[in-house]
C-alpha positions in Angstrom: 0.0 0.0 -0.1 1.5 3.3 -1.2 1.7 6.7 0.7 -0.1 9.5 -1.0 0.8 14.0 -0.6 -0.8 16.8 -1.5 0.9 19.9 -2.6 1.7 22.7 -0.6 -1.5 24.8 -2.2 -4.0 22.0 -0.1 -2.5 22.3 3.8 -4.1 24.1 6.8 -1.8 26.5 8.9 -2.5 26.5 12.4 -1.4 29.5 14.9 1.9 29.1 16.3 2.5 28.0 19.4 -0.5 26.4 20.0 -1.1 22.8 20.3 -3.3 20.6 18.6 -5.6 17.7 18.9 -6.3 15.7 15.2 -8.8 12.8 15.0 -7.7 10.4 12.4 -9.3 7.2 11.6 -7.4 5.0 8.5 -9.3 1.8 7.0 -7.8 -0.5 4.9 -9.5 -3.1 3.1 -8.3 -6.2 1.1 -10.8 -8.5 -0.6 -9.7 -11.9 -2.2 -11.1 -13.3 -5.3 -11.2 -16.7 -3.8 -11.1 -17.6 0.1 -7.9 -17.1 2.1 -5.5 -20.1 2.9 -2.6 -18.8 4.4 -1.0 -15.3 4.6 0.9 -12.7 7.2 1.0 -8.8 7.3 3.0 -6.5 9.7 1.1 -3.4 10.8 2.8 0.0 11.3 -0.3 2.1 12.2 0.1 3.3 15.6 1.7 6.9 15.9 5.2 7.3 18.0 5.1 9.6 21.2 7.9 11.5 20.5 8.6 15.1 21.0 6.0 17.2 19.7 3.7 14.8 19.6 1.4 12.5 22.3 -1.2 9.6 21.7 -4.3 11.0 24.0 -6.3 7.3 22.8 -5.3 5.1 19.7 -6.6 1.3 19.1 -6.0 -1.0 15.9 -8.6 -3.7 14.9 -9.2 -6.0 11.8 -11.3 -8.6 10.6 -10.6 -11.3 8.6 -7.1 -12.3 10.6 -5.9 -12.8 14.1 -3.1 -11.3 16.1 0.1 -13.2 16.3 2.5 -11.0 18.4 3.0 -7.6 18.9 6.7 -6.0 18.9 8.8 -2.8 18.9 11.1 -3.1 15.6 14.7 -2.0 15.2 13.5 1.2 14.2 11.1 1.6 17.1 7.9 1.2 15.3 4.8 -0.3 17.0 4.3 -3.5 15.2 1.5 -6.2 15.2 2.0 -9.3 13.1 -1.3 -10.8 12.0 -2.5 -13.8 10.3 -5.0 -14.6 8.3 -8.2 -16.9 8.8 -8.8 -19.8 6.9 -11.5 -19.5 4.7 -11.7 -15.4 5.3 -12.5 -13.5 2.1 -11.5 -9.8 3.2 -9.0 -8.2 5.2 -10.0 -5.4 7.3 -7.5 -2.7 8.9 -8.8 0.1 11.3 -7.1 2.3 12.8 -8.1 5.5 14.5 -8.1 8.0 17.2 -6.6 11.3 18.5 -2.9 12.6 18.8 -2.0 16.1 20.5 0.5 18.1 18.3 2.8 20.9 19.2 5.1 23.1 16.5 8.6 21.6 16.9 9.7 23.4 13.6 10.6 19.9 12.4 12.8 19.1 15.3 12.5 15.6 16.8 15.6 15.7 18.7 18.6 13.6 19.4 19.0 9.9 18.8 17.5 7.1 20.3 17.0 3.4 20.5 19.4 0.2 19.7 20.0 1.0 15.8 23.2 2.7 15.5 22.8 6.2 14.0 25.4 5.2 11.3 22.7 2.4 9.8 21.1 5.5 8.6 23.9 6.6 6.1 23.4 2.8 4.5 21.8 2.6 1.2 18.8 0.7 0.2 17.7 -0.7 -3.4 15.4 2.1 -3.2 17.6 5.0 -2.4 20.8 3.7 -4.1 22.9 7.1 -5.8 23.1 7.5 -9.3 24.1 10.2 -11.9 20.9 12.3 -11.3 21.1 11.8 -7.7 24.5 13.2 -7.8 24.0 16.2 -9.7 21.0 16.9 -7.5 23.4 17.1 -4.8 25.9 19.0 -6.2 23.8 21.5 -6.9 23.3 22.6 -3.1 26.8 22.9 -2.8 28.8 23.3 0.6 28.5 27.7 0.8 26.0 27.5 4.4 26.5 28.3 7.9 25.4 25.0 9.1 23.9 21.7 8.6 20.3 22.8 8.6 20.4 25.2 5.6 22.3 22.8 3.8 19.5 20.4 4.8 16.4 23.2 3.8 18.4 23.8 0.4 18.3 20.4 -0.5 14.5 20.1 0.5 14.1 22.8 -1.7 16.1 22.1 -4.8 14.3 18.6 -4.9 11.2 20.4 -4.5 12.6 22.4 -7.7 14.0 19.9 -10.0 11.3 17.1 -9.0 7.7 18.2 -9.9 4.7 16.7 -7.6 2.6 14.6 -10.3 0.9 11.0 -9.8 0.6 8.5 -12.2 3.9 8.7 -12.9 5.8 6.6 -10.9 5.1 3.2 -8.7 5.5 1.5 -5.2 8.5 -0.3 -6.6 10.4 3.1 -8.4 13.4 4.1 -7.0 15.3 7.4 -5.9 17.5 7.4 -8.9 14.3 6.9 -11.4 12.3 9.6 -10.1 15.2 12.3 -10.0 16.0 10.9 -13.4 12.5 11.0 -14.7 11.5 14.6 -12.6 8.0 14.0 -11.3 6.6 11.7 -8.4 4.8 12.1 -5.5 5.4 12.2 -1.9 7.2 8.9 -1.6 9.8 9.5 -4.2 10.2 12.9 -3.1 11.2 11.6 0.4 13.2 8.8 -1.4 15.1 11.5 -3.3 15.9 13.6 -0.1 17.4 10.8 1.5 19.6 9.5 -1.0 20.6 13.1 -1.9 21.0 13.7 2.3 23.2 10.6 3.1 25.4 11.2 -0.4 26.1 14.6 1.5 27.0 12.9 4.8 23.8 13.0 6.4 21.7 9.8 8.5 18.6 10.2 7.1 15.2 8.0 7.2 11.7 7.7 5.9 8.4 9.0 7.7 5.3 7.8 6.9 2.4 9.2 8.6 -0.6 11.2 8.6 -1.0 15.3 7.5 -4.1 17.3 8.0 -5.4 18.8 4.7 -7.3 22.5 4.2 -9.8 21.6 1.9 -10.4 17.9 2.5 -10.7 15.7 5.5 -11.1 12.7 3.2 -7.7 11.3 1.9 -7.2 7.9 0.1 -3.8 7.0 2.0 -0.9 8.4 4.6 1.9 10.8 4.0 5.3 10.6 3.5 8.3 12.8 4.6 12.0 12.4 5.7 14.0 13.1 8.3 17.8 14.4 8.5 20.1 14.1 11.6 22.0 17.5 12.2 25.0 17.7 14.8 23.5 19.5 17.6 20.1 19.4 17.1 19.2 16.1 16.1 17.0 14.5 13.8 14.8 17.3 11.7 11.9 16.9 9.5 11.8 18.0 5.5 8.3 17.5 3.2 9.8 18.3 0.2 6.4 17.9 -1.4 4.9 20.7 0.6 9.0 22.1 0.8 8.1 22.6 5.1 9.1 21.1 7.9 6.7 19.4 9.5 4.1 20.5 12.3 1.3 20.3 14.4 -0.5 19.1 11.2 1.6 15.7 10.8 1.6 12.6 13.0 4.7 10.5 12.7 3.8 7.2 12.3 6.5 4.6 11.2 10.4 5.6 10.6 12.8 3.0 8.6 15.3 3.2 5.9 13.1 3.4 2.9 9.2 2.7 2.6 9.8 -1.2 2.9 10.7 -0.2 6.7 7.7 2.3 7.5 5.1 0.7 5.1 1.8 1.2 6.9 0.6 -2.4 6.1 2.5 -5.0 4.6 3.6 -8.7 4.0 2.5 -12.0 2.1 0.1 -14.8 1.4 -0.9 -17.5 -0.4 -3.9 -18.7 -2.1 -5.7 -15.5 -2.0 -5.5 -13.7 -4.8 -5.7 -10.0 -4.5 -9.6 -8.9 -6.0 -9.6 -5.4 -4.6 -8.0 -3.0 -2.5 -10.0 0.3 -0.6 -8.3 2.7 1.6 -10.1 5.9 3.7 -7.8 8.0 5.4 -9.7 11.2 7.7 -7.6 13.8 9.2 -9.7 16.5 10.8 -8.8 18.7 13.8 -11.0 18.1 17.1 -11.6 21.1 19.4 -9.7 21.2 22.6 -12.1 20.9 26.0 -11.7 23.9 28.1 
């Protein structure tokens, strides 16, 4: 299941310094052409508790499957492993709740967890640099007073050179392919930024999550952006598709080296050819109780 994104013309701005309560409902439904025989799915749909956001209440429920185990993976993602029920004709996964956010100017803070920081400099099949990535990195240059300024320049360079356009890339499109084509969506923007940042010497990671939009509550998928590690500040977020650092409208759910580590739902199945996929995401601001 792929993350979607919108341009910066459709996101809503909230007053600076004001905490926001976001109400989120995320439904994913798979319909099978034949009754299921066997299948395992990893679900990463529980928001992180971190600087700038905290869970007020949250639940993940499903039909057509049974929970096998719950664990925290190597990237500190809350993960559920579920197994399809034999004979199931569909799988429905619903994640919903409220999350409190406040504006930290995109700063997440120092690195934590037991995965070493250097891992985030490692290239992956989706982020391996080629000539197009190298050209973008070279355009950024090095004449900056600090690392954050250089990373912001990288974000703006990617946004300028790779236009937001749906239908030109797929879930398996690499950063190099999207950069060479000059178009893509938030998954592609994020992979390109990560690949360039690592080439420039920064640890960088992929973030999947939610973004509150200005012109709609209903969305067709979740969102994606990048985080890079700057000395002194720690992890800082960069949303290339909207050319900003995340604020109160953003809720981070999962992180990893690329999309495959942070996908909301991933797994394998046998004997149950997929017939249809339905995804519905709703993100809206909920008034704080006085």
